[in-house]
N, C-alpha and C positions, 0 to 999 in steps of 0.2 A: 541415642546416637543414631539409630536406624532412621529416625524421622529426619534428622539433620542431613544425613547422607542422601535420603530420598529427595529432599528439597533441592539440594545442590545438583543432583543429577537432572532433576526436572528443569531447573533454571538453565543448566548447561545445554539441555536438549532444545529449549526454546531459542537460545542464542544460535545454536547450530542450524536450526531450521530457518531462521530469519534470513540467512544468506542464500538459501537453496531455492527460493521461489523462482520459477521459470515463467510464470504468467502473472498478470496483474488485472484486477477488475478496476476499470476507470469509470468515474461518474462525472458527467458534464452538467453544471448548473448555471442557469442564467437567472439573476435576481432571486437566488435561493430556491429555484424550482428546477427539479431534475428534468433535463431535456434529452439526455442520452446516457446509456450505460453500455460498455463494451469491454471485451477481454482482449488484452494485447499480449504477445509473446515477447520475452526479453532476449536480447542478444547478449553475448558474453560481456561482462563488466557493467551492464546496465542495472539500475535499481528502479523500483516502482516510483520512488520519490523523485526521480529525475524528470518525471512527466507531470508532477504537480505544478499548477500555475494558477495565478489569480490576477485579474485585470479589472479595472473600474474606469469608466469613461462616460462623462455626461449623465451620471445617475444610473447607468446600466453596469452591473457587475457580472463577470463571468469567471467561473472557477472549474478547473479540472483537478480531480482528486483521485489518485490511484493507490490501491492497497494490494499487498501480495496475496496470491492464492496458494496455499500450501498443499492442499489435498484435492 
């Protein structure tokens, strides 16, 4: 019973922290090669996934992928 309670608390903590990130680490790739990494600060109501983007044109692909920084 204690193990089940521990797992539930752990999962709840993960979900609680997922909405608390105030900064994101963003990686910019062109043709799957990293060209830039940067940290951005979020305003109220923004999520890291709001900045994710992918475009492809004439054989050149570009991608911005952002993930939250919790600690």
